[in-house]
N, C-alpha and C positions, 0 to 999 in steps of 0.2 A: 504493501500500501503505499504511496506518495506521503508528500508530506501534510498536503491540502485538500484529496479527493475527499477526505471524512465530510468534508460539508454537503456533499451529494449524499452522504446517509443520514445525518441529520434532519436532511430536507424529509427525505422519504420519513424517518420514524415519527415528523409529527403529524406524517399524516394520520396513522393510529389516534392519535388524539383530534381528529378532525383540525389541524392546522392547515395552514398554507403559509409560502413567506412573505413578508410585509409588502414586498412587490414583484415584477416579474424576474425570475433568474435569464432574461434572454437581454444580453447588454443592447443587440441591436434596436430591442425599443424601449430603451429607457429614454432617448429623448422623450417620443409620444406619450408615456405615461406621465413622465414628468410635465411636460406642456398641460396637461391638464390640470395641474397644482398650481401651478407657478403665474405671479404677473407676469402679462405678457413683457415690460421693460426688461425684466431683470430675466427673462428666458430667452428673449429675441437675446441678449446682453451675454450668454452663454452658449445658446446655440448657433449664435449670427456666422459668417464670413466674411471674407472682402469682395467688396464687387458683386457677380454673378453668382458668387458660392462654389465656382469652379472648380479652384484648386481643392477646397474640402471634401468636393466628390473626388474627383483624384487620389486624395487619399485613399479613399476607401476602395476604389476601380483598382490601384494599384495590389493591396491584398488580394481580390479576386484575380489577378490574372496568374499569379503565384498559387500554387495548389501543392499540397502534401502529398508525399509518395508510401503509404506507410507499411514497414517492413513487419516480418513475421519471428517469431521464433526468438525473438531477442533479449529472454530473461529480466525483461521489465517490470515484473510486479513491484520490484522493491526501487523506489525511487526516490533521489534526492536533489530536488530543485534550488538549495542555496549555493548562495555566490556570495565572494568579495569583492565590491566595485570604488578602486579609490581609497582602498581603508574601511569600507564600511561593509560589515557584515549584515545580508539580508536574508531573508529565508526563501525569496525568488527572487530573480530578474527583472522585480516591478519597485517602481517608484512612482509615489503621488505626485505629477507634475504640479507644477508655479501655477495655481489660476488664484487672481485677485478678487478681491470683494466679495468672497462668500456671503458675506451677513447680507446680502442683497436675496439670495436665496434660503436664508435660514438666520435665527437671531445670532446665533451663537460662532455663527463661519467657520475662521480659522479653527478657535478652540473646541470645536467636536470634531473636527478633520483630525486633529494633530492629536485627542485622545483615542482616537479609532486606530490610525495611525501606529503608534503605540503600543495598541493593545495587541495587533497583527506583528508587531515587529518589524514592518515597511517604513522606511525611510519615505519623510514628507518632505517637499521642496517647498520653501516657503514665502513665496511671491513678495517683492518689494511693495506692494501695490494691494497690502491684507487688510483686513476692516479691523484687526487687532494686532498693539505694535509686537514686535519678533521678540520680546522677553514674554509677555505674555502668553505669548504659541509655545514658547520654549518652556515654560514650567505646565501649561498643558501638556503638554508632550513628554515631560518626565525625563526620564532614562530613554526615549527611546531615539532612534538615530534621525538626523533631521540635516536639511541644505541650504543655504541659503541662497534666490534667488535675486540677482541685483538689475535693475534698470540704473544704468549708468547718468545719475545725476551731473549737471552740467557743471555744478561747482566740487572743485576738487574737496573742499574741506567739507561738505555734506556729504559726501561719497565715502571718504575715509571715517568719520564719525558712524555712518553705519554698519561699515566695516569691521570697528571696531567693537561696536554694538554685538553684532552677529558672532563672532568669534567667542567674545566672554559671555551670550548667553549659550553655547554648546553647538554651533551650527559648523558642523567639519569640511562641509567643499562648495565652494563659489562657484554658483550659474549667471555667466553672463549673458543676458538672452541681447544678440545683438541686431534683430528686424523690426523692433518695435521702440525708435528713435521718433517714430511720430504716427498714429494713427491712421489706420490705410479707411479707405472709403469702402463704410459700413452700413449699407443701404436698413438692413432689420436697423440700427441704433438712430439714424437719421431719420426714420420714418415716424422715429417714436420721440425724436428731439430725448435720445434719454443716454445720458454720460455719469453715471454714479459720481467719479469723481468730482463735479461741478456741484454735487451736492454734499462735498465733502464727506465723501463716503470711499473708504482701500485707500485714505490719506493717513492710516494713524501713525506707521514707521515716519512718516516726516513730520506729523503733529507733534512727535516725544523725541523729537531729535534735536539735541542741543545748538549742532551748525544747523539746523534749518530755522529753529526760532530764533536764533541771535540774527538773524538776517531779513525779521520784521519788527516792526515799532510794535505793535503790540500782540499778545498772544493769541491764538485761531477763537478761542470763546471768547473773546472780546472782540475779535474784527476777521468773522468767519472768512467774507468773500475776500480780503488780502491773502489771505493763509494761502485759499485756495489758487490766486494768482499768484501765488511765489511757486505753488507748487506745481501748476501748469507750465511755467516758462524752465524750472529747473529739470522738470521729466522729458518732457517734450520736445521736439524740432530741432537739435541738433543730432547730428550724425558724427561718429567718432572713428578712429583711423586705427591700423593697425599698431603705429610707433605710439600709441599710447597705451599699448596694456602693461609696460614696466610698471607702470603706477598703481595696474594691481597686483602685481606680482610685491612690487615694493609695501602694500597694504594690506597684505592677507598670504600670513603663512601656510595655508593651505593648498589642497587641490585647486585649482580651476578647471574651470568645465567653460568652453563657447558655446550656446546655445542658438542656431540658427542656420545652421550650415548646410548649404546645399550642394554647394560646387564642389570639387576637387580640389581646384587649386584653392580655395579657402581651405579646405583639410588641411592641405600642406600647409601653409600657411599656420598657421595653426599650431603645427607640428613644427616649422621654424621660430617660430614667436615664443616655446618653451612650455606651450601647456598642455596640462594633464589628460586633458579629456573636451573630447565633441557632442556634441547632441545633432544629428540630423534629423533638422524640423522647419518645418513652416509653419512653424504656431497655430497650428490646425488650422489650418485653409485661412486666417485672419487676416493675413499682411498685403501678400500681393495675389490679385485675381490673374490667375491663368498660370500658375507656376504646376511645376512640375511635382509630380506626385510625391512623398517623402519617401516612401519604400523606394521607389523608380529611382531615387539618387544614392541610396543606402551600398549597392554592392559596386559600383563603382568607387567609390569612399574609400569600402575597407579596402577593396583591393590596391587599393594607392598607400594608405597611410595605418591600414589597422593592425599592423606589428609594430607603431610606432606611437601612438597613442589609443587611449580608451574611450572606445565609441559607441555612443547611449543613443539611443532614438526616439520619439515622440510623430505624432499625428497623424491620427487613424487607427490609433489601437482602440478594438472594443470588445474583442473576444482572447480564448486560450490562443486560439489558432493562428490569431496575430501575433500574438509575442512569440511561438512557434516562428510565425516564418520569417520576425524580426532577426530573430535569433539566428537562423540558419543562415542567413544573409550580411552576419557578421557582426551586430550590434550584443555588447556584453550586458544590456538591461533596458529597459523601455521603462518611456513613463506615457504614464495613461493622466488624462485629463477628464474631460468631460465627462465621462460616467461614474465617478465617484461622487461628483459637484452634483447630478444628479441623483446620486444615491442619499445626497447632502441634502437636497431638498425635499425628499421626501420620508427621509426620516431620521434626517440629525447623524447625532453621532453612531444609531445601530443605523445607518441607513448608507453610511459611510463604510461601515464595519460588512451591512451583506453584499453592497455592489462589490468591495472588494474581495473579500471573500470568497462569491462568484468567479471571480476573472480568474485568484489560486488558483482553485479548483479545477478548473475548464481546463485553466494552464498546464497544471498536474497531468489529468488525466490525456489532454490529447497527447501529451510528449509521452505516455507512457502506451500510450495505443496507436501512437506513432511508429514504435519502435526506441523507443530512446528512453534513458537510464536518467542521463544527468543534461541540464544546459549545456556543458563542452561536448556533449556528443553530435550536438547539429551544426551540418554543413552544408552548404551547396544541393548537394547531392541527396537532402531530404526532400528538395521540391523541381517541379517540375513547372517550366515557365510554360504559360499557356496564353498568345497572344490575343 
């Protein structure tokens, strides 16, 4: 038996007491189920994508083109899904992706996610744009493994301050998002004139940061409009350059991962810059309409730099089969985003736990039934490409 497949048995045994799961176990249906219970603004913010949504669709289409070819009689009864990535031990090659402003879907937001993640031993990656401060989330996460995602501020003093706070609060790895230095054209949000940051939601890390507060004449509680205006100017509108990466290394002594890599040349530059990892990602289709599906970018990048840098993957992960495919094509681990946020919306902490346990069980079972005992056994030979 695998580490996580037992959740399947728990669910079936609940049926003997006439109980069913709190919501669907089909992660591909979570979006439709969540739509019925969420307000239009928050739902659109989570589910929406850039432009026509073409890139978000491309992410899922890419998974459909790769098919698993199961092998038989491989002694896969007992499996071990655990891995260590950049010094972080995890029960499966799955992390909770950085998703901001989680309080728009549930009042406890990132606090509920942090508790659920800790209870499962799954690393969470906290967004700079969180609804609760990184210290509050760390307290909720307790001894759980946690990484910190950086939206790179335009003031070095604020950036350095955030990094000091994150390190002190026990975040072990820095994930720097490169592809969202300004918001894309997102019709779902625009049609509803909905941007939570303008309502001072998702700004907790800035509003509790001494370097940020030093640039205000009045504290946010006394002049929220000016604090929001400062936040907007600090975190949007300015792209960075490769020659600025040494600043991050000077202010962070742990592993650094660059998120948003889609081109093999950028992957090579990350290696040359001395970065520890990359996330092959298109931000779930939220930034560039008409872009390549993230899984379509993965094989070439893995072939080019997979032996020199840790490769992670996100954008489009929904099922255990998706995890298997990403690992087989060269990822060391995956980040899952929208599914656990829908779980949060549907059931708070327990909802996150249900969504994540379902994904882990699905991965564990698919790994074994396809003839593999550990993630390391997955290679491109486990798949077939069907254009």
